N, C-alpha and C positions, 0 to 999 in steps of 0.2 A: 191343375197341376200350376205350380208357380212359372213364372216367367222364365227361362234356360239362362242360366246367370252365371252356371258351369262348362268347362271346354268339351266338345264332344267327345272326344278322346279320357276322360276321365266320366264323361257321364257312360261308355259306352263299359270303359273297366268294372262300372259297381251294377251295369247290367250282368256280365258276368257273373260276380263276387256275388250278386242277389241269387241267380241263379243255381250258383256253386251249395251255398247255404240251403235253399227253399230244397233244394234236388236230394235231401241225405234222409235215406228212406225210414226213420225211425222206427215204425211199426216193424217191419221188415225185421230191422236189426234185432228191437226187443223182443219177440218172437223165436227169436233161432234163440237170440242168449240164454232165453228164460226157458228151454225146448218146450213151446208149444206148437211147433212144428212148424211147417210151410205157410204163410199166412194167404199164399195166391190159390192155398188148397181149401181155405178156409171160409164159408159163409160166402160172400160175395167177390173173394179175392180181391180186395179193397184194400189199400195197405195204412187206412187210417184209423183213429181210435173205437168208432164203432164196428169195424170188425174184429178190430182184435178182443175187443167185448167177449166176440161169439166164440174165441177159445174158453173162456170161463175164466179169466183171469183179470179180476180190476184191478190190482196195481201195475198191470199192464199194460190194460186201457190209457189209465191215469197217467204213467209216465209216457205214454205217446200221446196223450193231449197234451199236455205242459211240451213234451216235447219241439210239436209240430206248430205250437202258439209263439215258442220259444223264438223257430227259425224266423219266422215274419217278422218279429221284433229284435233281432240281433239284428237284420241283414237292415231294416231302417235306422234302427239307432248307432250303428257302427257308420253308414253315411252317411249320416245327419252330421253326429261326430267330426266324423274326419274332413264335409265335402258341405254337407250344406243341403237345405230341403230339398231342394229341385233333387240330388240324389238319393235323396231318402227315401223320396217315393216313390223314382225309377226302381232302387233294389228293392222296395218292400213288390212291386210287382211283377219284378224276376226272379224273385224268391217266391212267387204263392204261381208263378207259373214253374220253376224247379219243381215244387212239392206237388201240381197237378200233372206236369209231365218229367220225370227226371230221367236224364240219362243212362241211370245206370240199370234202367227198367224198360227199355223198349220204349220210355216215353210213358208207359202204363204209369201214371200214379195216382194220388188221392182225388179226394174231392176239395179239399181246399178251405173247410170250414174252421178246422182249427189254426189254421195259420193266418185264415183272413180276419179273425178274430184276435190273432196276436200281433196283427198289422196294426188293430186299430187303436189298442191299447198302446202298443210303444207310440205311435203318433197321436193320441190326443185320447186321454185313459178316462174322462169325463164321453167320449162317444165310444171308449171300447167300453168300460163298463155298462154302460145305458144297451148297447149290442149284445152283448154277454148275460145282462138281465133278459131283452126279449128273448134270446133262444133258450136261454130254461122254462119261461114262459110257456112260448109253442110249445117245447119239447115234451116237456111238462104235460100241456096239455092233451096233445096227439098221442103221447108216447111213441113220435118219430124223429128222430134226430134228425133227417133229411130237413122235414119243412118248417122243424124249430130252427136252422144254417138257410132255409130258405126266405124264414120270413123276416129272422136277425138281418139278413143280406140286404134285403129291396127296407128293411127301416133306418139301415146303416148311413144311406143318401141324404134322407130327410134332418138322422139324428146330427150329423155334420151341418150341415146349413142353420139348423134349429140353435146349435150349441155354441157358433160362432166356428166353426170351423171350414166353412166353404172354402179356404186354399185348396184343400185336401178332398173337393167332388170331384175334381177327374178320374182323381185317381180313386175313389169310393166306387165309381160308377163303372170303373174296368175291374174293381176288384168285385163289382157285386152279378156281371155278367160273367164272369169267369165259375163265380160261384151254380149260377144256372145253369149256363151251357153244361158243366158238369155232372149236373142232374137234372139231367133233362131225361134221364130214365127212368130215376127217382118220383119225379114231375105225373111221367106216364103210368108210374105205380102206384101215385095218390090217388087221380082222378079213376083207376079201376076198381082203388078199396085192395088192392094186392100187397102194400107196399109195410115189409117188414115193422114190424115193433121195436124200439131199444128193447137189447138183451136176445129177442128173439133169433133161432138161429134160420139160416135161411135153405 
């Protein structure tokens, strides 16, 4: 991250704001509003778009995907516009934590891929688009959303450096570590050959 030029109290404020934005559980809210049931009782019980898709509603899954990505983008862009780049990157990491560990759901949130990609698109759109492309290729080839997310996260830090956005490398590395930590059970299932395919019910 850039050297912190913003006063610590203001950075702490952006941590709180970013976390609260990221912690909005759009998947749960959309499933409830569309009469799809309690998302916690469906499939993996996860609040992300992949699990929303298991309800059979593609519009609900698409809306969840867009809104979860928007959370990370809004947190970063808002902090960047009002404070600066250091606050933007800190708010982005906080939004990712909010999505993965929302206080409203007893800290049991999503796995963060959509929010992660939304952050990258807002941070530097070339890096974001390239990371989305990696996700699409890996997910399409494997038919596993989790594997697509892991490959995209792993590639993102290299893409930042390659495309000249190395000043976001620490933020990118932290986000990548969060994605891998949240997918640790998926990684075990991929290795065992038991990871569900996209759209497959668990």
